N, C-alpha and C positions, 0 to 999 in steps of 0.2 A: 434427444437421447443423452447428449452430453450433460444437460442440466440435471437429469435424473441421476446420472452417475456422480456428478459433482455434489449434488445434495446428499446422496447416500454416503459419500466419502466424508463430507463435512460432519454429518451426524455420527459416523463411526469414530471420527477424530474426537468429537465432543465426549463420547462415551469412554474413549481409551486414554484421554489425557491423564486422568487420575492414576491409571495403571502405570503409564510411562514415567510420571514424576514421583511415584510412590505415595501419592496422596489418597487418603480415604475420607469419605464423609459419612459420619454416623447419624447425623440428624437430617431429617427430610427438610430441605429448603428448596424453594422454587427457583426456577431459572428466570432471570430478569433480562430485559432488553432495554437498550438506550441507543438513540440515534441522534446525531447532530451533524451539521455541515460546517466544515472548516474552510474558510476562504483565505488563501495565501496570496500575497502580493505578486505582481508580475515578476517573473525571473528571466534572466537572459537565457538564450538557447544553450542547452547542455543538460547535464545530469547533476542534480542537487540533493544532498542529504537533508531530509526534513524531519528526522526523528524527534529532535528537540521541539520543533514547532508543533508536532502532533501531541507530545506529552503536555506542552504548555496549553494547547487549545482544548485538550480532552483530559482534564485532571481526574475525571471519573474512572479512568483506567485503574488508578491506584485503589479503588474501592472493591475491585473484584478479586476474589480468591482464586477463581478458575474460570475459564471460558474461552471464547474466541472473539477476535476483533476483525471486522471486515472493513476494508478501505476501498472506496470506489470513486475514481476521478470522473467528473461529469464533462469530459471533453474528448474530442476525437483526434486531437493533435498533441496530446500529452499522455504520459503513461506513468505507472507506478512499478517499482521493483524493489527487491531486497538485495543488497550487495555489500561489499566491504566498505566500512566507514572510517578506516584508519589512515589509509594512504590518500593524499590529495591527487595522486596520479590516476587512481581508479576511475573517478567520474570523467576525467579528461579522455582516457583511453576508451572508455565505454562510449562516449559521445563520438569519438573519431571512428570507432568500429561501426556505429549506427550510420554515420554519414557515408561510410564506404558501402554499406549494404543498400542504402536508399539515398543516392546522391541527388543533389539539386541540379538544375540546369538542363542542358540538351543532351547529356550523356544517356538519358533514358527518355524515350518519347512518350511522356505522360500525356493523357488526354485531359485530366482534371487540373486546370490552372485558375479556377475561379477566384482564389484569394492570393494568388502569387506563386512564384516558383518554389517556395518552401512548403506549400500547402500539401500537395500529394505525397512528397517524401515524409512529411510529418504524420500523415494518416498511416502510411506503411509502417513507420517506426512504432507508432502507437499500437497497431495491430500485432506487431511482433512482441512487444514488451507487455502489453495488456493493460486494461483499465482497473484491475482489482488485485487486492492482496487479502489473504486470510492468514492471520497470525494468532497462534495460541496465546492466551494470557495466563500467567501463573503468579500468585502472590503479588498482585498489584503492578506487574510489569508485563510488557510484551515479551514472550519467551523466545527471544532471538539469541543467536550466538554472540560471543564477546565482540567480534569484529563486524557484526551485521548492523545495517541501518536501513531505514526506509528512504528510497529515492523518489523524487518527482523528476521525471525526465521531460524537459520542455523541448519540444521538437520544432517549434516555430521561432523565427527570428524575433517576433514581438507578439508573444502569446497572450499577454495580459494576465489578469487575476485568474486563479484556478480554484475551483471548488471540489472538495473531497468529502463525500458522505462517509462518516464513520459510524458503524453499527457495532455496538458491544452486546454480547450475549454471554451470560454466565451466572455464577453464583457469587453474591457479594459476601464479604466477611460477616460471620455470624455476630460479631461484637459491634458491628456498625462503624468500626474505625477504618482508617485508610492505611495502606502500607506506606512506609517512609521512603 
C-alpha cells in the first residue's frame, strides 16, 4: 500500500514541479531516464556531506531542464538524508543523536551480533534514516535549499565502499546543452 501511495505522490510531484517553479513547456518532449551506480570510498563512522561527489560522479544532472533524481544506497548499515551543509557541527550532532537512539554495547540486549557490536545499531539507524532520497531537478541542479546537502550516514565503524544507485528522470534541455 505504501509503495502505491509513494508512486502516486512521485508522479504528482513530477506533474506539479513546472507549476511550482513557474516553468511551462510548450513543445512536446519525451521524458528520459538515466541510471548509474556511484561507488564512494569507505568513510569513517558518522554523517558525511556527499553532494559534491554526487555532482562530480553524475555530470548528466546538468543536462536536465526538469525532473526527479532518485538516490538509493545498496546497503543495510548506511543511509541517506538531506540536511544542513553549512555548519560542521550538524553532522557531528546528528551522529551523536543517532548513537543515543541506537547505542552499541550491552545497553540494549540485541540478538543480532553476527558482524559485531556495531552491526545491529547500524541496521536500526539505517531503518530510521532510510536508504533513498527523491530530489527534484530544475535547470541542471538538484532543487535543494541554499543550506541543504546530501548526506551519506555511515553507521558502521568500518563500513567499506558504498554504492548509490542514481536514477534521473526528466526532460533534457531542448537545445542539447548543459546548464553551467
